[in-house]
TORDO-574815 format. One line per field, with one value per residue (C-alpha): x, y, z; residue in three letters. Coordinates in Angstrom, 3 decimals, padded with zeros to 6 digits. Layout:
// residues N
x <- X:... .
y <- Y:... .
z <- Z:... .
resn <- Ala:... .
This chain:
// residues 502
x <- -033.553:-035.698:-034.945:-038.110:-038.569:-035.466:-037.330:-039.967:-037.103:-035.315:-038.513:-038.770:-035.437:-035.959:-038.551:-037.117:-034.097:-036.879:-038.364:-035.460:-034.442:-037.936:-037.470:-033.926:-035.550:-038.723:-036.224:-035.888:-039.151:-037.997:-037.065:-040.404:-040.168:-037.591:-038.784:-037.916:-037.043:-039.017:-041.544:-040.495:-041.882:-040.058:-040.335:-041.045:-038.203:-035.868:-037.099:-035.514:-032.580:-031.869:-032.429:-029.615:-027.125:-028.227:-028.527:-027.393:-026.367:-029.827:-031.721:-029.491:-030.033:-033.581:-033.568:-031.274:-033.643:-036.725:-034.998:-032.310:-031.173:-033.041:-032.600:-033.640:-032.821:-032.285:-032.580:-029.807:-030.005:-029.551:-030.318:-031.653:-029.122:-029.986:-028.439:-027.950:-027.843:-026.292:-023.377:-026.006:-026.506:-022.850:-021.429:-023.415:-022.329:-018.446:-018.911:-020.496:-018.124:-017.139:-018.648:-022.057:-021.450:-018.692:-017.031:-014.790:-018.171:-019.275:-015.959:-015.936:-019.945:-018.999:-015.577:-016.671:-013.316:-013.346:-013.110:-010.987:-008.503:-009.236:-009.806:-006.354:-005.697:-008.799:-008.356:-004.814:-004.194:-001.072:-000.670:-002.702:-000.653:002.166:000.093:-001.004:002.379:005.563:004.403:003.355:006.310:009.071:007.556:009.815:012.915:011.531:010.243:013.473:012.371:008.923:009.862:012.712:009.845:007.557:010.442:011.004:007.683:006.365:009.139:008.224:004.426:004.382:005.315:009.044:009.378:008.661:007.372:003.648:000.603:000.415:-002.734:-002.616:-005.049:-005.124:-006.527:-004.419:-001.324:-002.399:-002.864:000.785:002.140:000.259:001.127:005.414:005.436:003.533:005.570:008.672:007.938:006.090:008.704:011.858:013.686:014.156:010.679:008.734:009.746:008.730:006.433:005.580:005.158:003.077:000.570:000.076:-000.929:-002.993:-004.840:-005.723:-006.775:-009.413:-009.853:-010.920:-013.812:-015.041:-015.459:-016.799:-019.688:-020.623:-020.823:-022.834:-025.327:-026.387:-028.418:-026.451:-026.724:-025.296:-021.907:-019.490:-020.421:-019.866:-016.829:-015.182:-015.403:-014.313:-011.356:-008.151:-006.394:-004.152:-002.477:-001.983:-000.727:001.754:002.905:003.643:005.801:007.582:008.408:009.054:010.593:014.381:013.612:011.459:014.052:017.005:015.500:014.155:017.539:019.436:016.969:017.637:021.670:021.560:019.579:019.194:021.169:018.728:020.254:021.205:017.613:015.720:013.550:010.367:006.914:008.385:010.855:008.268:005.877:008.342:009.318:005.621:004.233:004.269:006.223:003.450:003.038:006.652:006.368:006.738:002.871:001.612:003.854:002.924:-000.521:-000.423:001.427:-001.604:-003.892:-002.148:-001.927:-005.789:-006.347:-003.824:-003.788:-006.921:-009.066:-006.082:-005.448:-009.315:-008.799:-006.016:-007.493:-010.664:-008.401:-006.278:-009.909:-010.642:-007.562:-007.465:-011.033:-009.821:-006.686:-006.529:-005.652:-002.547:-000.831:-001.780:-000.377:002.759:003.531:002.778:004.759:007.871:008.111:007.752:010.112:012.394:012.827:012.219:013.503:011.104:011.075:007.445:007.583:007.367:004.117:002.857:002.906:001.257:-001.883:-003.452:-002.631:-003.966:-007.108:-006.996:-007.358:-009.477:-011.981:-011.663:-012.853:-015.571:-017.258:-015.869:-015.865:-015.090:-017.968:-021.309:-020.719:-017.690:-018.741:-020.381:-020.682:-022.711:-024.768:-023.536:-026.395:-029.734:-028.958:-030.975:-030.257:-030.792:-034.094:-035.333:-034.873:-033.710:-031.394:-031.933:-028.719:-027.045:-028.315:-025.504:-025.374:-023.986:-023.641:-024.213:-021.097:-022.144:-025.627:-023.889:-020.707:-023.202:-025.724:-025.001:-025.792:-022.318:-020.666:-021.475:-022.164:-021.759:-022.195:-019.492:-015.862:-014.085:-010.465:-008.865:-011.897:-010.017:-006.894:-008.349:-006.377:-006.298:-009.272:-009.071:-006.687:-004.135:-005.069:-004.734:-007.822:-006.964:-010.194:-009.230:-006.222:-006.816:-006.191:-008.528:-011.892:-014.858:-018.634:-019.555:-016.575:-016.379:-014.330:-011.588:-014.070:-014.454:-013.327:-011.286:-011.732:-010.912:-008.529:-005.436:-002.913:-004.650:-001.847:000.497:-001.825:-001.983:001.206:001.925:-000.620:000.305:003.997:002.531:000.591:003.270:005.669:002.843:002.163:005.928:006.588:003.435:001.107:-002.716:-005.906:-008.370:-009.260:-012.734:-011.668:-014.486:-015.963:-014.820:-015.332:-018.256:-017.680:-018.480:-020.947:-021.605:-023.829:-022.325:-018.834:-017.737:-014.454:-013.239:-013.575:-011.172:-010.690:-010.597:-007.637:-005.881:-003.554:-000.058:002.612:005.885:007.062:009.925:011.076:010.442 .
y <- -015.572:-013.051:-009.759:-008.351:-011.108:-010.107:-007.841:-010.534:-012.867:-010.184:-009.441:-013.171:-013.489:-010.272:-011.294:-014.945:-013.265:-011.138:-014.167:-015.893:-012.842:-012.698:-016.276:-015.965:-012.809:-015.488:-017.972:-015.336:-015.819:-018.000:-014.599:-013.477:-013.594:-011.421:-007.552:-005.932:-002.069:-000.728:-003.208:-006.733:-008.048:-009.451:-006.384:-004.061:-004.169:-002.789:000.045:-000.368:-001.725:001.568:003.588:001.296:002.285:006.252:006.230:002.894:004.994:006.024:003.589:000.977:003.823:003.708:-000.239:000.040:002.329:000.229:-002.870:-002.536:-005.589:-007.754:-007.979:-006.635:-007.547:-004.540:-005.329:-005.314:-006.137:-009.477:-011.013:-009.914:-009.308:-009.719:-007.139:-007.645:-004.475:-004.568:-006.287:-009.593:-010.903:-009.835:-012.151:-014.612:-014.557:-014.604:-018.104:-019.590:-022.304:-021.066:-024.273:-022.783:-018.923:-018.488:-015.562:-016.922:-017.403:-014.133:-012.218:-014.556:-013.231:-009.466:-009.260:-011.924:-013.674:-016.090:-013.014:-010.650:-012.562:-015.954:-018.792:-019.863:-017.103:-017.974:-022.072:-021.347:-018.300:-018.840:-014.647:-014.468:-016.491:-014.168:-011.578:-012.801:-014.133:-013.272:-009.504:-008.419:-010.534:-008.688:-004.874:-004.586:-005.047:-003.424:-000.454:001.680:000.939:001.583:005.499:005.452:004.927:007.756:010.183:010.019:010.034:012.732:015.079:014.080:015.057:017.583:021.212:021.989:025.239:027.489:030.385:029.641:027.154:025.389:023.273:019.282:017.239:014.543:011.426:010.749:011.515:009.253:006.531:007.211:007.447:003.944:002.056:003.240:002.591:-000.907:-001.944:-001.324:-004.117:-006.447:-005.990:-003.561:-001.161:-000.307:-002.054:-000.196:003.211:001.882:004.853:001.405:-000.910:001.448:002.219:-001.345:-001.808:001.285:000.407:-002.736:-002.783:000.007:-002.413:-005.190:-003.179:-001.276:-004.479:-006.848:-003.629:-004.128:-007.999:-007.915:-005.293:-008.084:-011.114:-014.002:-015.997:-013.046:-013.475:-015.774:-013.668:-009.791:-011.421:-012.535:-009.667:-007.404:-008.995:-007.748:-009.864:-011.839:-008.609:-007.455:-010.590:-010.829:-007.313:-007.917:-011.013:-008.390:-006.704:-009.121:-011.780:-010.859:-010.685:-014.099:-015.858:-014.812:-015.632:-019.037:-019.735:-018.886:-021.058:-024.350:-023.339:-022.684:-025.475:-025.654:-022.101:-018.810:-016.965:-014.130:-014.370:-010.116:-009.602:-008.875:-010.046:-012.341:-013.972:-015.012:-016.227:-018.070:-019.621:-020.878:-021.595:-025.569:-026.701:-026.293:-022.298:-021.588:-020.025:-016.644:-016.186:-017.401:-015.147:-012.044:-012.774:-012.525:-009.340:-008.287:-009.173:-008.072:-004.712:-005.104:-005.364:-002.944:000.339:001.697:001.046:002.302:005.092:005.893:005.375:007.219:010.355:010.627:011.114:013.706:015.532:015.152:016.758:019.299:020.309:020.427:021.798:023.055:018.782:019.483:020.688:017.901:014.983:016.962:017.105:013.677:012.598:014.812:013.269:009.627:009.850:011.721:008.552:006.027:007.032:006.687:002.874:-000.051:000.801:003.902:003.412:001.289:004.282:006.708:006.533:009.952:009.260:005.566:007.135:010.099:007.513:005.255:007.746:009.045:005.045:005.008:007.867:007.210:003.385:002.730:000.305:-000.136:-004.070:-004.858:-008.300:-010.120:-014.146:-016.604:-019.572:-022.648:-024.336:-023.311:-021.898:-020.770:-017.604:-018.222:-016.068:-018.565:-016.584:-019.220:-018.033:-019.890:-021.228:-018.931:-015.917:-013.132:-011.854:-008.570:-006.994:-002.951:-000.918:002.730:003.155:001.109:003.266:006.319:004.777:006.849:003.368:001.810:005.355:008.323:011.402:009.009:011.496:013.871:013.612:013.421:012.193:011.418:009.155:006.088:007.106:006.575:003.292:002.160:001.257:002.309:-000.539:000.992:-001.859:-001.149:-001.862:-003.777:-002.830:000.923:000.067:000.774:-002.578:-004.164:-005.407:-005.861:-006.913:-003.022:-001.790:-003.574:-001.423:-004.508:-006.862:-009.079:-012.363:-015.213:-013.481:-009.712:-008.251:-010.166:-006.734:-004.598:-004.589:-003.343:-000.924:000.661:000.798:002.420:004.854:005.985:006.319:008.730:010.653:011.138:012.636:014.721:016.758:016.849:018.531:020.445:022.135:020.949:023.057:023.215:026.381:026.968:026.023:023.532:022.298:018.902:017.699:015.545:011.881:009.947:007.016:004.123:001.436:000.606:002.189:005.024:007.129:010.305:012.816:012.272:015.800:017.665:019.826:020.266:023.170:022.063:024.376:023.077:024.106:026.016:023.619:019.641 .
z <- -057.784:-059.441:-058.119:-057.636:-054.953:-052.990:-050.455:-049.889:-048.920:-046.573:-045.113:-044.187:-043.086:-040.896:-039.393:-038.895:-037.116:-034.942:-033.764:-033.225:-031.316:-029.169:-028.252:-026.857:-024.419:-023.682:-022.197:-019.236:-017.906:-014.868:-014.044:-013.398:-009.308:-009.375:-009.283:-013.023:-013.329:-016.518:-018.752:-018.660:-021.520:-024.785:-026.708:-024.119:-021.879:-025.236:-023.989:-020.493:-022.031:-024.133:-020.863:-018.996:-022.038:-021.496:-017.938:-015.834:-012.567:-012.109:-013.062:-010.423:-008.104:-008.393:-008.052:-005.026:-003.175:-004.015:-003.140:-000.707:000.920:-001.948:-005.182:-008.536:-012.770:-015.360:-019.100:-021.393:-025.129:-024.900:-021.013:-018.268:-015.336:-011.724:-009.123:-005.634:-003.211:000.384:002.400:003.297:-000.305:-001.468:001.589:000.600:-003.075:-001.674:-000.329:-003.014:-005.359:-009.149:-010.639:-009.437:-009.911:-012.091:-012.152:-015.444:-017.561:-016.219:-017.893:-020.894:-021.850:-020.839:-022.325:-025.179:-024.618:-027.783:-030.240:-028.150:-025.941:-026.990:-024.798:-024.535:-022.247:-019.310:-019.538:-018.633:-016.943:-015.269:-015.475:-013.049:-010.482:-011.362:-010.456:-007.360:-006.163:-008.110:-008.691:-005.114:-003.913:-005.747:-005.392:-002.921:-004.606:-007.853:-006.393:-007.189:-010.829:-010.153:-009.053:-011.702:-014.127:-012.163:-012.420:-016.038:-017.300:-015.569:-016.497:-019.803:-019.556:-017.114:-017.327:-016.111:-016.118:-012.723:-014.283:-014.035:-014.551:-017.495:-018.839:-019.150:-020.872:-017.987:-018.844:-021.881:-020.030:-016.974:-019.345:-020.774:-017.436:-016.511:-019.213:-018.766:-015.497:-015.400:-018.340:-016.456:-014.550:-017.097:-020.210:-018.925:-020.513:-023.101:-024.129:-021.929:-023.656:-027.083:-028.733:-030.793:-028.119:-025.839:-028.946:-029.060:-025.205:-025.153:-028.501:-027.437:-024.159:-025.365:-028.145:-026.326:-024.348:-027.631:-029.681:-026.266:-026.188:-029.818:-030.022:-026.813:-028.342:-030.845:-029.701:-028.930:-032.472:-033.957:-031.880:-033.829:-036.822:-035.548:-033.072:-035.966:-038.120:-035.218:-033.890:-033.639:-031.228:-034.544:-035.486:-031.798:-031.061:-034.349:-033.373:-029.876:-030.981:-033.037:-030.555:-027.405:-029.849:-028.995:-025.645:-025.004:-027.419:-025.720:-021.889:-023.595:-024.830:-021.433:-019.503:-022.208:-021.918:-018.088:-016.867:-013.213:-012.952:-012.962:-010.827:-013.407:-015.285:-015.694:-012.505:-014.476:-015.817:-018.711:-016.753:-013.983:-017.103:-017.997:-014.822:-014.244:-017.588:-019.097:-021.548:-023.964:-023.468:-022.858:-026.297:-027.967:-028.527:-025.171:-023.774:-025.733:-025.376:-021.320:-021.930:-023.739:-020.847:-018.067:-019.867:-020.469:-016.807:-015.409:-017.754:-018.139:-014.828:-012.918:-015.021:-014.539:-010.906:-010.699:-013.130:-010.710:-008.030:-009.542:-010.137:-006.696:-005.198:-008.080:-007.125:-003.584:-004.031:000.202:000.562:-000.793:001.951:004.831:001.591:000.788:004.611:005.014:002.132:003.460:006.503:005.305:002.569:004.534:007.336:004.659:001.213:-001.924:-001.268:-000.770:002.724:002.364:000.808:003.178:005.924:003.765:005.468:004.522:001.146:001.127:002.547:-000.370:-003.207:-001.522:-000.637:-004.428:-005.321:-002.969:-005.086:-008.112:-008.841:-012.739:-012.809:-011.746:-011.093:-010.352:-008.894:-011.837:-011.751:-014.140:-012.516:-014.263:-013.187:-010.906:-007.715:-004.522:-002.593:001.296:000.714:-001.661:-004.904:-007.857:-010.393:-013.493:-015.433:-017.511:-015.786:-014.709:-011.357:-010.667:-007.324:-007.231:-005.637:-006.192:-004.301:-001.575:-001.106:-001.241:001.216:005.035:006.689:005.205:005.681:007.235:005.103:002.114:-000.446:001.119:-000.333:002.835:002.067:005.450:006.279:006.298:007.673:011.656:011.098:014.990:017.782:021.046:021.806:019.289:016.296:013.161:011.007:007.791:006.630:005.823:003.727:-000.057:-001.156:001.152:000.005:002.237:001.563:001.518:-000.179:-003.863:-006.199:-006.394:-006.247:-002.704:-001.737:-003.592:-007.164:-006.068:-008.302:-007.643:-009.117:-006.579:-004.441:-007.078:-008.246:-005.090:-004.605:-007.970:-007.227:-003.982:-005.470:-008.455:-006.050:-003.792:-006.768:-007.895:-004.907:-003.741:-007.117:-008.564:-007.421:-008.796:-009.696:-011.931:-013.844:-012.309:-008.341:-007.487:-010.795:-010.868:-014.595:-015.286:-015.081:-019.027:-018.156:-020.988:-019.281:-016.711:-016.919:-015.627:-017.003:-016.013:-018.294:-021.594:-022.697:-019.525:-018.381:-014.992:-014.089:-013.002:-011.774:-010.870:-007.370:-006.258:-003.645:-002.885 .
resn <- Met:Asp:Ser:Asp:Ser:Leu:Pro:Val:Tyr:Gly:Leu:Ala:Val:Ala:Val:Val:Leu:Leu:Leu:Ile:Phe:Ile:Tyr:Asp:Arg:Cys:Arg:Phe:Ser:Glu:Leu:Asn:Ser:Ile:Pro:Ala:Leu:Gly:Pro:Ser:Gly:Ala:Leu:Ser:Ser:Trp:Phe:Gly:Ala:Val:Arg:Phe:Ile:Leu:Asp:Ala:Pro:Ala:Met:Val:Gln:Glu:Gly:Tyr:Gln:Lys:His:Lys:Gly:Gly:Met:Phe:Arg:Val:Pro:Leu:Ile:Asp:Arg:Trp:Val:Val:Val:Leu:Thr:Gly:Pro:Arg:Leu:Ile:Glu:Glu:Leu:Arg:Lys:Val:Pro:Glu:Asp:Glu:Leu:Ser:Phe:Asp:His:Ala:Met:Arg:Asp:Leu:Leu:Gln:Val:Lys:Tyr:Thr:Phe:Gly:Ile:Asp:Ala:Gln:Glu:Tyr:Pro:Tyr:His:Val:His:Val:Thr:Arg:Asn:His:Leu:Ser:Arg:Asn:Leu:Gln:Val:Leu:Phe:Pro:Asp:Val:Tyr:Asp:Glu:Ile:Thr:His:Val:Phe:Arg:Thr:Ile:Met:Pro:Ser:Asp:Gln:Gly:Gly:Trp:Ala:Lys:Val:Arg:Leu:Tyr:Pro:Glu:Ile:Val:Lys:Ala:Met:Cys:Arg:Val:Ser:Asn:Arg:Ile:Phe:Val:Gly:Leu:Pro:Leu:Ser:Arg:Ser:Pro:Glu:Phe:Glu:Ala:Leu:Gln:Gln:Gln:Phe:Ala:Leu:Gln:Val:Val:Met:Arg:Ala:Ser:Ile:Val:Asn:Phe:Phe:Pro:Lys:Phe:Ala:His:Pro:Ile:Ile:Gly:Arg:Leu:Leu:Thr:Asn:Thr:Pro:Ser:Ser:Ile:Arg:Arg:Cys:Met:Ala:Leu:Leu:Glu:Pro:Ile:Val:Glu:Glu:Arg:Leu:Arg:Asn:Ile:Glu:Gln:Ser:Arg:Asp:Asp:Cys:Ser:Asp:Lys:Pro:Asn:Asp:Met:Ile:Ser:Trp:Leu:Ile:Glu:Val:Ser:Asp:Lys:Glu:His:Arg:Thr:Leu:Arg:Ser:Ile:Cys:Leu:Arg:Ile:Leu:Val:Leu:Asn:Phe:Ala:Ala:Leu:His:Thr:Thr:Ala:Gln:Ser:Phe:Thr:His:Ala:Leu:Phe:Phe:Leu:Ala:Ala:Tyr:Pro:Gln:Tyr:Ser:Thr:Pro:Leu:Arg:Glu:Glu:Val:Ser:Ala:Val:Ile:Asp:Gln:Glu:Gly:Trp:Thr:Lys:Asn:Ala:Met:Thr:Lys:Leu:Glu:Lys:Met:Asp:Ser:Phe:Leu:Lys:Glu:Ser:Gln:Arg:Leu:Arg:Ser:Thr:Thr:Leu:Phe:Pro:Ile:Met:Arg:Lys:Ala:Met:Arg:Pro:Phe:Val:Phe:Ser:Asn:Gly:Thr:Val:Ile:Pro:Ser:Gly:Thr:His:Val:Val:Ala:Ala:Ser:Ser:Pro:Met:His:Leu:Asp:Asp:Glu:Tyr:Phe:Glu:Ser:Ala:Ser:Glu:Phe:Arg:Pro:Phe:Arg:Phe:Ser:Gln:Arg:Glu:Asp:Asp:Glu:Gly:Ile:Lys:Asp:Pro:Gln:Cys:Leu:Leu:Ala:Ser:Thr:Ser:Ser:Asn:Tyr:Ile:Pro:Phe:Gly:Tyr:Gly:Thr:Arg:Ala:Cys:Pro:Gly:Arg:Phe:Phe:Ala:Ser:Ser:Val:Met:Lys:Ala:Met:Met:Ala:Tyr:Leu:Val:Leu:Asn:Tyr:Asp:Ile:Ser:Leu:Glu:Lys:Glu:Gly:Glu:Arg:Pro:Pro:Asp:Glu:Trp:Phe:Met:Met:Asn:Cys:Ser:Pro:Asn:Arg:Lys:Ala:Glu:Val:Met:Phe:Arg:Arg:Arg:Arg:Ser:Thr .
């Protein structure tokens, strides 16, 4: 090939790729009956996609105000996404079976599962069964371990002297705490406190989001190339296998030797995964992959939610006193138990109100149409289209929450009606058609009960042992947005002072 012809060939390839990209976007012309935000042309819609990257909250809020109770669409780089608004459509979406509007396939696209986890983790999700059943069922007996890890990690990362205030860069320390506490249940001591294991889990969880986001910036035909270039899953699994091999292999040997007598096996996630897995997946690699996936699911979203709540507490330190009084009264009566956490009604409400105002994503509910689907209002969703539900605009709507834009930490603590019956919808872990941080319906987050118990225990420990404030009172650190994802400020510092009495 003549060197002078290289620019011509390069231009030709670029034009072909551009035409393929335009054709790929034109496939979504079937969505023309659904109102679009911004330009809707194959090329002009890219301006809307850039706007969504830079200012998704304002864009979705605009769509919600214009089309409340209905639906609209927003452009991403490689597709249009249909956004549902209001409880009626969310309730309708909840009832649609997986083979019509699929959660699993939407997650495959969003997280680029083929290149971040591998399809095996989603096609054989026995870790979800373990989370929904074994983890929830065993939390009562394992709660002393949770509390022990909370006290250990916070004594490590928080100021120990009683002489004055100390600054703590909050988000990284909360990620560390959440990683240690979760893995005390997942893999047990001493590995849960291993700096190498902790770094692996944090890095893998963060890299999944980063790599999936990068892949999704490219058109679909480029995903296999970009995905394989970026994937770090094989190396992460190998690192995890090196750390977990002695533990897992010993468990497998003990099971083989003891046969039916498993009474002495450790009560943790590794044992539960081995127990429910079939012969093909009862391997070191399979167990390690599930531990990585569970850490991804548990680590950053829970740490973000808890950091948001601590920022609210630091911005409104006057609420520390009623929370502290409630914790003291309950712990004096119940001790540090799982049952005690269920009686922290003000604490539960504080965390739920924080989540209402600061969900970690605009779209906690997401589905992919596996074939054409028609909503009750006659709107047709073509096969392959992503359908989501907008959370933040609904959570900030006065129709569903009185004075919705205000932070009212105890709005959910009045749990009884006039007949003294407690309303389960007031609980942090509950979901409804107008409160969806954990999703809604059968595909709601299976680990939300564990997450809510851990967050309440961590907050209870902190309010008993520390005064918490911001250096500039009332100035809550600004959130960090990237597309539909909301993270608490990663660099913001919070003031902590060890209390002289608890």
